[in-house]
C-alpha positions in Angstrom: 91.6 48.8 51.1 93.3 45.6 49.9 90.6 45.1 47.3 91.0 48.6 46.0 94.8 48.3 45.8 94.6 45.0 43.9 92.2 46.6 41.4 94.6 49.5 40.9 97.5 47.2 40.3 95.5 45.2 37.7 94.5 48.4 35.9 98.1 49.7 35.9 99.4 46.4 34.6 96.7 46.5 31.9 97.7 50.0 30.9 101.4 49.1 30.5 100.6 46.1 28.3 98.0 48.1 26.3 100.6 50.7 25.5 103.0 47.9 24.3 100.2 46.5 22.1 99.5 50.0 20.8 103.1 50.4 19.7 102.8 47.1 17.7 99.5 48.3 16.1 101.0 51.7 15.2 104.1 50.1 13.7 101.9 48.2 11.4 99.6 51.1 10.6 96.5 49.4 12.0 93.6 51.7 13.1 91.9 50.0 16.0 88.5 50.5 17.5 87.0 49.1 20.7 83.4 48.1 20.0 81.2 48.3 23.1 77.6 47.9 24.2 75.0 46.0 26.1 74.0 42.4 25.2 71.3 42.8 22.6 72.4 46.3 21.4 73.2 44.8 18.0 77.0 45.2 18.0 77.6 42.2 15.8 74.8 43.2 13.4 76.2 46.7 13.1 79.7 45.3 12.6 78.4 43.0 9.8 76.9 46.0 8.0 80.2 47.9 8.4 82.1 45.0 6.9 79.8 44.7 3.9 80.3 48.5 3.3 84.1 48.7 4.0 85.8 45.4 3.3 86.3 46.1 -0.5 88.3 49.2 0.5 90.2 48.1 3.6 91.9 45.0 5.0 89.8 44.3 8.1 90.1 41.9 10.9 88.0 41.3 14.1 88.9 40.2 17.6 85.6 38.8 18.9 85.1 38.7 22.7 82.5 36.5 24.3 81.9 34.7 27.6 81.8 31.2 26.2 80.4 30.8 22.7 81.8 31.3 19.1 78.4 32.3 17.5 79.3 35.9 16.8 82.7 35.0 15.5 81.2 32.5 13.1 78.8 35.2 11.8 81.8 37.6 11.2 84.0 34.9 9.6 81.2 34.2 7.1 82.0 37.6 5.6 85.5 36.4 4.6 87.7 38.4 7.0 90.1 37.2 9.7 88.5 36.6 13.1 90.1 35.6 16.4 87.7 34.4 19.0 88.5 35.2 22.6 86.5 33.4 25.3 86.8 35.0 28.7 85.4 32.1 30.6 82.9 34.3 32.4 84.9 37.5 32.8 82.8 40.5 31.9 85.4 42.3 29.7 88.4 41.8 27.5 91.8 43.0 28.7 95.2 43.9 27.1 96.7 40.4 27.8 93.9 38.8 25.8 94.5 41.3 23.0 98.2 40.5 23.0 97.5 36.8 22.5 95.0 37.6 19.7 97.4 39.9 17.9 100.0 37.1 17.8 97.6 35.0 15.7 96.9 37.7 13.1 98.9 38.6 10.0 99.3 42.2 11.1 101.1 43.3 7.9 98.0 42.5 6.0 95.6 44.5 8.2 94.8 48.2 8.4 91.5 48.2 10.3 91.0 46.1 13.4 87.7 45.9 15.3 87.7 44.5 18.9 84.1 43.5 19.7 84.1 43.6 23.5 81.9 41.5 25.8 78.4 42.8 26.1 78.5 45.1 29.2 78.2 48.8 29.9 80.2 48.7 33.2 83.5 46.7 33.3 84.8 47.3 29.8 84.8 51.1 30.3 87.9 50.8 32.6 90.1 48.7 30.4 92.4 50.1 27.7 92.6 47.6 24.8 95.1 49.6 22.8 92.3 51.1 20.7 92.6 54.4 18.9 88.8 55.0 19.3 86.0 53.7 21.5 82.7 53.1 19.8 79.5 52.3 21.8 76.4 50.9 20.4 73.0 51.7 22.0 69.8 50.3 20.7 66.4 52.0 20.7 64.9 49.1 22.7 67.3 49.7 25.6 65.8 53.2 26.4 67.4 56.6 26.2 68.3 56.6 30.0 71.4 54.4 29.6 74.0 57.2 29.3 73.0 58.7 32.7 72.8 55.2 34.3 76.3 54.2 32.9 78.1 57.5 32.5 81.6 56.2 32.5 81.1 54.2 29.3 79.7 57.2 27.4 82.2 59.7 28.8 85.0 57.5 27.6 83.7 56.8 24.2 84.4 58.8 21.0 81.4 57.6 18.9 77.9 56.5 19.7 75.9 54.4 17.3 72.2 54.5 18.0 70.9 51.2 16.5 67.4 50.0 15.6 66.1 53.4 14.7 63.4 51.7 12.6 61.8 50.8 15.9 61.7 54.3 17.3 58.0 54.9 16.5 57.1 51.8 18.6 58.8 52.9 21.8 58.9 55.8 24.2 62.6 56.4 23.4 63.3 60.2 23.4 66.0 61.1 20.9 65.9 64.7 22.1 66.7 63.6 25.7 69.5 61.3 24.5 71.2 64.1 22.7 70.8 66.4 25.7 72.3 63.8 28.1 75.2 63.0 25.7 75.9 66.7 25.4 76.2 67.0 29.2 78.4 63.9 29.5 80.6 64.1 26.4 80.1 67.1 24.1 82.7 65.9 21.6 81.0 62.5 21.0 80.0 61.8 17.4 76.5 60.3 17.1 75.2 58.2 14.2 71.7 56.8 13.9 71.4 53.5 12.0 69.2 50.6 11.3 70.5 47.1 10.4 67.0 46.2 9.2 66.8 48.9 6.5 70.5 49.9 6.1 69.7 53.5 7.0 72.7 55.5 8.3 75.5 53.2 7.3 76.8 55.1 4.4 77.3 58.1 6.7 78.8 56.0 9.5 81.3 54.2 7.2 82.3 57.4 5.4 83.3 58.7 8.9 85.5 55.6 9.5 87.0 55.8 6.0 88.0 59.4 6.7 89.5 58.5 10.0 91.5 55.7 8.5 92.9 58.1 5.9 93.8 60.6 8.6 95.6 57.9 10.6 97.5 56.8 7.5 95.9 53.4 7.1 96.3 53.0 3.4 96.6 49.2 2.9 93.6 49.2 0.5 92.1 45.9 -0.3 
């Protein structure tokens, strides 16, 4: 009972701070996505492709979550956009307090699209509000199509699913049909995009979707 109570208190505290952060983001007209997925799903590679496609049109920034290293942040920084590295020291997810600290280091008036790349994990991050306007989960072909049913909370709470590495589909037993069926059962409103970082397939459609959402949200600080 005590452990459950502590967990509830932590989540409640996180929700309060997340709402405070969201007010700050909204005041600056910053559309924010929480970028989720397993280690090896290709989150950073997908993000790099999005940056290449979208940075000429929007002022982008990234908060990069990792356990200990700065390798992914260095990859993103090479694309010429602001990056704040958050090392959790072993924690399996980011939380609103970490985001608050990161936001204090960004020039918010110069940003209209913020991507928070969460720690690679399909369990813990699903429970933590990071002040995002949208949750985006990346699933790779090499992980198998059974992940939504094994980790339903993540997929039920996400708005967009990016199926990555579709160039490898023919070399696996991944069933796209079963994936769509499972997602339909878990989250019928989820948008699904199939992409390949190796070939670039699918990124025009994906980025057009985000461009449209940014327009709808009023994020008009064009680069």
